[in-house]
C-alpha positions as CSV (number, residue, x, y, z in Angstrom):
1,M,9.3,-19.8,0.6
2,F,7.2,-22.3,-0.5
3,T,6.6,-23.8,-3.2
4,L,1.9,-23.7,-4.1
5,R,0.6,-26.9,-6.5
6,K,-1.6,-24.2,-7.4
7,R,-1.0,-20.9,-9.1
8,Y,-2.3,-18.1,-6.7
9,V,-4.9,-15.7,-8.5
10,P,-5.1,-12.2,-6.2
11,A,-8.5,-12.4,-6.0
12,Q,-9.3,-15.4,-4.4
13,F,-8.1,-13.9,-1.6
14,E,-10.7,-14.6,0.7
15,L,-10.8,-18.0,-0.7
16,A,-7.2,-18.2,0.4
17,T,-7.7,-16.3,3.8
18,S,-9.8,-18.7,5.4
19,E,-6.2,-21.7,4.2
20,L,-3.8,-19.6,5.9
21,D,-6.1,-18.9,8.7
22,R,-6.2,-22.8,9.3
23,V,-2.7,-23.0,8.8
24,A,-1.4,-20.3,11.2
25,A,-4.7,-22.3,13.8
26,K,-2.3,-25.4,13.0
27,L,1.0,-23.9,13.4
28,I,-0.1,-22.0,16.9
29,A,-1.5,-25.8,18.1
30,D,1.4,-27.3,17.3
31,S,3.6,-24.9,19.8
32,H,0.8,-24.7,22.2
33,G,0.2,-21.0,21.5
34,A,-2.8,-18.5,21.8
35,L,-3.9,-16.2,19.1
36,V,-3.9,-12.7,19.9
37,E,-4.6,-11.2,16.5
38,S,-5.4,-12.5,12.9
39,V,-5.0,-8.7,10.1
40,T,-5.4,-8.8,6.4
41,T,-2.7,-6.2,5.3
42,T,-0.8,-5.3,3.1
43,L,3.3,-6.4,2.1
44,A,5.4,-6.3,-0.7
45,G,2.4,-4.6,-1.6
46,R,0.0,-7.1,-1.5
47,K,-2.8,-8.9,0.6
48,A,-1.2,-10.4,3.0
49,R,-2.2,-12.3,6.3
50,A,0.0,-12.2,9.5
51,Y,-1.2,-13.1,13.2
52,R,0.1,-12.9,16.3
53,Y,0.1,-15.2,19.3
54,T,1.6,-16.4,22.5
55,T,3.8,-18.9,23.7
56,A,5.9,-19.9,26.7
57,K,8.4,-18.4,25.2
58,G,6.8,-15.6,24.4
59,E,4.9,-13.7,21.8
60,M,5.5,-14.5,18.0
61,R,4.7,-13.0,14.6
62,I,3.6,-15.5,11.5
63,G,2.8,-13.5,7.7
64,F,2.4,-15.2,5.0
65,V,2.2,-14.0,0.9
66,L,0.8,-15.3,-1.8
67,S,3.0,-14.7,-5.3
68,G,2.3,-17.3,-8.2
69,R,3.7,-19.9,-7.2
70,R,5.1,-18.6,-4.6
71,E,4.3,-18.9,-0.4
72,Y,6.8,-16.7,1.5
73,E,6.5,-17.5,5.5
74,L,7.6,-14.1,7.5
75,F,8.9,-15.0,11.2
76,C,10.0,-13.8,14.5
77,R,10.1,-15.2,17.5
78,D,9.9,-11.5,19.5
79,A,7.1,-9.8,17.7
80,K,8.0,-7.0,20.2
81,D,11.7,-6.7,18.8
82,P,11.8,-3.6,16.8
83,A,13.6,-6.3,14.1
84,C,10.8,-7.5,13.5
85,A,8.8,-4.5,12.4
86,L,11.6,-3.8,10.4
87,L,11.2,-7.0,8.2
88,F,7.2,-7.2,7.8
89,S,7.3,-3.6,6.2
90,S,10.6,-3.7,4.1
91,F,9.8,-7.1,3.4
92,S,10.5,-7.0,-1.1
93,L,9.8,-9.9,-3.3
94,D,12.4,-7.8,-6.0
């Protein structure tokens, strides 16, 4: 979990999407990876961004959930592992 400088407002999701896409692109580039998929999805009942990408180590998955002044990052080193799907489907802010 990370603290955001400004409070996230769900009505501004489209603005947040461009920033999250930029952050994900940098993370993927820094890992010498290639983007496979970027989607808007629902995690913990909120709109979120999720990405799948490949590196020399395999297929990774990362998701970003914003809530108030918090940013949650969900990360899997093996996107095909059933535990990864479970992480994304069961994530909760409670």
